[in-house]
N, C-alpha and C positions, 0 to 999 in steps of 0.2 A: 576815653573820648573826651575832648575838651568841652568843658561847660556842663557836663552831666551832673556835677555835684550841686548845681543851683536848682535842680529839679527834684531833689530829695524832699519828700513831704514828711514833715514832722509836726507834732503838736496840733493835729487835727483829730476831732472825734470820729469814731466809726459811725456809719449811717445808722439811724434809728429805724431799722427794718428787720424783718425776720423775727418778730415777737408777737405775742398775743395781746392785742390792744385792750381786750376786756380784762383778762386776768391780771395784767400788769397795772391796772388802775384799781388800787386798793379801795378807794372810796366808793367806786361804782360797784365792784364785786361785793363789798359788804352790804351796800344798800339793796342789791338784788337778793342776797341771802336773808336780809331783814324782812323783806316784803313778799317772800314766796313761802308757801307752806311746805313742810317736809316731804309730802307726797310727790311734789314735782320739782323740788329744789335741785336735785342732781341732774334731772333732765334739762332744766332751764340753764344751769351752769354749763353743761356740756354743749348745748346749742349755742350759747353766747361765746364760749371759748372757741368753737369752730369758726364762728363769724369773726372773732377777734384775731385769730391766726390769719385768716384771709385778709383782713383789713391791714395787718402789719406786714404783709408779704411784699417783696420787691416787685412782683408782677403787677399787683393791683395798684401800687404806687405809680408804676410806669403808665398804666392805663389812665390813671387820674390826670397825670401830666398831659398825656396825649389828648384827652377829652377837653381839657382846659385850653390847650394851645391851638386846637382846631375846632372852634365853636360851631354850632349848627348853622345851616344855610337854608334860606327860603327858596323853594322851587315853586314859583307861582304858576308856571305853564309847562306842559310837556313839549316835545320837539315839534309837534304839529300845531301848536298854538292853543291847545285845549287847557282851560284853567284846571289846575290840580291842587293848588294850595297845600303843598306838602313841606315838611321840615326834614332836612337830611342831616343825620348825625354821624360823627366818626364812629367806626366800629367799637372803639374802646368805651364809648358812652353806652352802647347797647350791652356790652359785656358787664359793665358795672351795674347798670339798672337791672339787668337780669339777675345778678347776684343778690341785689337788695330785695327783689321780689321773691326769689327762692328762699331767702332767709326769713320770710314771714313778716316783712316790715310793712305790709299792707293789710295784715290780718290779725287784729288784736281783740276783736269784739266778742268772740265765742270761745277762745282758748283759755285753759286754766292759767291764771296769772298773766293773762294776755297782754294787758297794758304795761305791766312792769317789764316783762321780757321784751316786748317791742320797744319800749322807751329806752331800755339799756342798749338794745341793738341799734336803734336810731342814733343814740349818742355815739356809739362806736363807729357807725357807718359815716356819720358826718365828718369824721377825721380822715376819711379816704378822699372823697370828692363830694362836697356839700351840694353840688348841682343836682345830683341824682335824688337827693332827699326831697326836692320839691314835688315831683310827681308821686313819690312814695307817700308823702304827707297828705296831699289832696285826695289821693285814692283811699287811704285809710280814713280820712276825716269825712268822706262823702257818706259813709254808712249811717250815722245818726240822722242825717238829713233825709236820706232815702226812706228811712223807717217811718217818716210821716205818711208814706203811702205803702201799706203792707204788700200790695201787688208788685210795685216796683222793687221793693226791697227783696222780695222772694226771687225776682228775676235777676237782679244785678248783684246782690251781696255776695253770692258764691263766686262770681267772676272777679270781684274786687279783692276777695280774700285768697284767691288762688295763688299758688307758689310757682305758676308757670308764666313766663314772660313771652308775649307774642307781639312783636312790633308792627305786624302787617295791618294795613287799613282795610278791614273787611267787616261785615256785620258781626256785632259782638256775640250774637247767639251762636256763631260758628267758630268762636275762639275759646281756647282753654282758660284764658284769663284776660282781664281788661284793666285799663288805667283810667282815672278820672282827672279832669282839670276843673278850673273855675273861671267864670267871667262875671265879675260883680262890679268892678271899678269902671266908672265912666269919666271922661276927661273934664266934664263940667262939674263933677261932684266929688271925686276922690273918695274919701272915707264917708262922705255924706250920701249914703245910698238912697235917701229919699229924693235926691235931685236927679235920679236916673230917668232917662227919657226913652229907653228902648221899649217899644210897644209890642204887645201880644194880642193878636186877633184870633178869637175862638173859631175853630172849625166845626163841622157838623158832628164829627166823632167826639164823644164826651172826653174831656180832659186833654184834647189836642189843640194846638195853636200854631200860628205862623208868627215868627218874630221879625221885627225890623228895628235895627239900631246899631250902635257902635260901642265896643268895649275897649277901653284904653289899655287895660292890662288883662290879658288872658293867660293864665298859667298853663303850662304843659300842653301846648296846642297840638301835639301829636297824639293826644289821648283818644280813647274810644268814646268818651262821653264827657259832658260838662254840666255843672250846675251853675245856672245863671239867674239873674234877677231881671224881670221885665214888668212893665206896667200893663196889667190886664184890666178889663172893665171894672173888676172889683178891687183894684189897687195893686200895689207892689207884690209880685208873686214869684215863687221859685219854680224854675223849669229844668227839666233834663233835656239836653240837646245831644242826640247821638251824632257822632262824626259820620258814620255810614248807616244808611237806612236798611231795614230788614231785607229789602229786595236787592241789595247790593249797590244801589246808586249812592253817590256822595250827597250828603246833606249840604245845604248852602252855608258854607263856612269860609268866608273870604278873608284870608290872612293878608293884611295890608303891609305889614312890615314886622320884623323882629326887633325888639328893643336892644340898643347898644348899651350894655350895662357896665357899671363900675366893676363888679365881680359877678360870681355865679354865672360865669361865661359859658360853661359847658351846657348849661340848661337854656331852654328856649322860653322866652316870654314874648307874647305877640300882641299886636293890635289887630282886632278882627271886626268884621262887619257881618251883620245878619240882614238878609234881604229875602224875606219869604222863607225863613229857616224853620223847618218842622221841629216842634218841641212838645214834650209831654209835661203837664202840670204836676208838681210835687206838693202835696198838701192843698190847702184851701186858697182860693183867690184872696189877695189882700194880706196874707200871712207869710209873705216871703221871707222877711227878716227873721221871724220866729222859726220858720222851717230850717233856716241856715244857722240857728244859734248853736246847735250841737257841733256842727262842722267848724264854726268859728272857734269854739272853745278848744276843740281838738287840735286845730292848726296853731292856736296860740301856745298850747302846751308844747307842740313840736318846735315852735320858735325858741322857747326856753331851753328845750333839750338840745336843739341845734347849736345855740350859743354856748351851752355848757360843753358840748363836744368840741367846738372850736377852741374854747379856752383850755380844755384839757390837753388837746394836741399841742397847742402853743406852749403851755407850761412844760409838758413832757419834753418837747424839743429843747427848751431853754435849760431845764435841769440836766438833761442828758449832755448837752454841749458843755455846760459849766463843770460837769463831773469829770470831763476828759481834758478840757482846755487848761493850759498852764499859763500863768502870767505873774510877774513880780515875785517869782520864787515859790509858787505853789499852785495847786488847783484853784480855779475860780470859785468853785463851790465852797471852798474852805475860807474864802476871804469874807470877813464879817459884813462888809457892806453889800457884796453880791448875795450873800446868804440872806440878808434882810430883804432884798428885792425878790429873790426866788420864793422865800416863805410867804411874802405878801401876796404874790401872784397865786401861789398854791392855795392859800386861804380862800381867795375869790373863786377859784375853780372848784374846790371841794364844797363850798357853801352852795354854789349853783347846782352841782350834781345832787346834793342832799335834798334840796327843795324840789327840784324837777322830778326826782324819783318818788318823793312823797306824794306829789300830785298824781303821778301815774298809779300809785297804790290806791289812792282815793277813787280813781276811775274803776279799778277792779272791784273795790268794795261795793259800790253801787247803792249803799244805804242813804237815807235822807240826810243824815248828819254829814256824811262825806260829800254828797251833792251840794249841800249848803256851803261847806268849806270851799269847794272848788269855785263856786260863783264869785267869791271874793278873792281867794288866793291866786287863781289863775291870772286875772289881769294884773295883780300886784307883782307876781313873780315874772310874768312876761315883761312888764315894764322894767323891772330892776335887772334881771339877769341879762336881757338883751342889751341894756344900756352899758353894762359893765364889760361886755365882750370886746368892743373895739379898743379901749385903753389897755386891757389885759394883753391882747394879742400884739399890739404895737410895742408895749414894754417888753414882752417876751422876745420879740424880734430884736430889740436893742440889746438883749443879753447875748446875742450872737455877734454883736458888733457889726462891722461891715458885711460879714457873711450873711447876716439876717436880711440884708437889703438886696441880696442877689437871688434871682428867681430859682436857681437850683436848690436853694435851701428849703423851699416850700413855704417859708414864712410870708413872702409877699402875697401868695394866693390866699392865705388865711387872713391877712390884713385887708385885702379887697373884699373878702366875704364877710368880715366881721360886722359891718353896719346893717346888713340886710335884714336880719331877724327883728331888729328894732322897728323896721318899717313894715314888715309883713303883717297882714291881718290887723291893721290899725297901729299907727305910730304911737309914740309915748303919750301924747295928750289924750288920744282915744282910750288907751288903757286906763289912765288915771281917772278919766271921766266915767268910764264903765264901772270902775271900782266904786266911785261915789254913787252911781246909780244903784249898785247892789246894796250899799250901805243904807240908802234911803228906802228902797222898796222891800228889802228882805232882811229884817232884823236877825233872822236865824243864821244868816251868813256870817255876821260879826260874832255871834255867840259861838259858832262852830270854830272860827279862827282863834278866838280867845281860849276856847277849850283846848285846842291843839297847843297853843303857846303855853297855857297853864300847866301842861304836863311836865314842864321843866322848872316850875316855880320853886324858888329856894335853892336851886342848884348853883346859881352864880349871881352875885349881888349886882353886877353890871347889867345883866339881862333883866333882872327884876326892876332895876331903875329905868331901863329903856322901855319896859312895858308900862310903867307908870307914866312916862312921858307920852307914850302912845295914847293912853287914856285921856291925858290932858288935851292932846290934839283932837281927839274924837268928841270931847265934851264941848268944844268951842267950834261950832260949825258956821259961825258968822264969816261970810266971805270965803267959804271953804273951797270954792272952785279954783281960786288963785293959789291955794295951798295943796292942790290935789296931788301934784308930783311929790311933794314933801311927805304927804301922808302915805302914798304908795311905797315910797322908799323905806319909810320907817316900818311899815307893816311887813314888807319883804325881809328886812334885816332882822326883826325880832323872830320871824318864822325861821329864818336860817339859824339864828343863834339858838333857838329852842331845840332844833334838830341836832345841831353840833354838840350842844351841852349833853344831850341824852345819848348820842350814838357815836360821836367821833372820839378819838383819843384825847386825853386831857390836855396835851400840849396844843392841839389844834383848836379845841374849844376855848382854851385860855387866851390864845393869841387873837382869835376872832373877837371874843367879847372885849378884850382890852382895847383893840383898835377900832372895830366897827361900832361897838355899843358903848364902850367906856370913854370914847372921845380922845384917846391917846394915839393920834395918827395924823400925819401931815396930809397935804393935798396931793402928794405924788407917792408912787409905790416905793418901797424901801425905807419907809419912815415908821416901822413898827417900834414900839417902846422897848427899853432894856428889860432884862429879867425874864424873858420868855425863852423857851426851848426851841429856838428856830432851827437848830440842826435836825431835830426830830421831825419837824414840820416838812422840811425840805426832803429828808430821806423818805418820808411817806409818799411824797409826790413823784419820786423817781421811778420810772418804769421798772417793774419788779425784776424782770430778767436781766437788767443791766445794773442792779444794785450791788 
């Protein structure tokens, strides 16, 4: 037939599907092995491998595309004109969210190695469709806030940790599992929660209130309950707002609109109003920010994990493409300049994974030293890892050439998603300032971080010099607020360097220290210095089943 020869497809890589996303990620699998005790290690690996196979399947990748292409819709009223304020999702969204719930991504607080296994699963699941990670994160993170009220925790925690997904809007007490969202941000305040104007009026029943106000960003508005901030007579207070009341009636939860977002389009983010909305106080009046501190820290860690997952998927796609694509007489992966770019991206991805999993392990430990470490390391890591995500993903897309700009490649969805975690739960300046606050109020936090970094002392001269430079920064706190980002960056980098020097292969640690700590690196990716084993770095980043 005339013209058929022009449709012969050559020099295109096979799709990166049908593989185990967890096991194929050497850095992640090694970190999980490092932070789980032998008694549960095989169980955790088997669990994560099952999730990894699902995440790498063609079926779930198709669901992810469907959920992204057909975002949620607001159904404000039923056919008779009754206000219902419901969010309608594509069936693929429910399938994906159900998979995430059944994988235990909302239940870390009471399982052996619970935070490490959940963190690894969350990093894997982000690579399927990051939109479902929002409700998974807020549900998981609600637990430490609810524990400010033991009665509420006893009632709600088993529902939040359940592995059964039930999307129906009915009383939570009649459901096998529940999801939680949050409503903190108000349009006049943003990250300045002290500017919130939502009011809470006490009722006769102890601990109950009626709320009146407006929330500019309400996450996961289809959830069964929400943790919100409102101003009670005693000051800014945390409240639990159930979506459906125990008698089956709908609480007053007026969804004004769904936000039209750059990315994260499969997920719903709403603007909501409370107008006589029933709520239950969580903790003491006037202690709302304190009650939500644990939730905030958990979501910030999830932001770092989510960015690490996005980077890993982008790098895996780029390395996979270049391993199969030929140009100028050979495979792209074998070309020295492309190898430099891929290795540079791989270093950023592995460093993010190493630090995020170390933070999860600290959550499992629970000791005072580790809690002090988290108070400083979490905002620094959240600042730096989420900042690196967008440039890594954009560069990875460029590795695919024009193919990376086409929706079918999946890279544009990653690009649109990549800035989100830097904004979530406090943008970059908030993280840097919170890190300064921890330095000023809690000297034990700095001691804990320095102890962690010091475990690699003497192993690499560039790391040792970077630590000395960090000491110099810390010794001069004059005008430190203007240098807060610089300080957060340096702390995150030396933490990453310390972890890689101790745990990563020598070629990875050497390349990281030379470029990120030794200063031998340009302003763009692909400017690693000569004399490094970049082939080994790239080979390690290649998905294992395709190596």
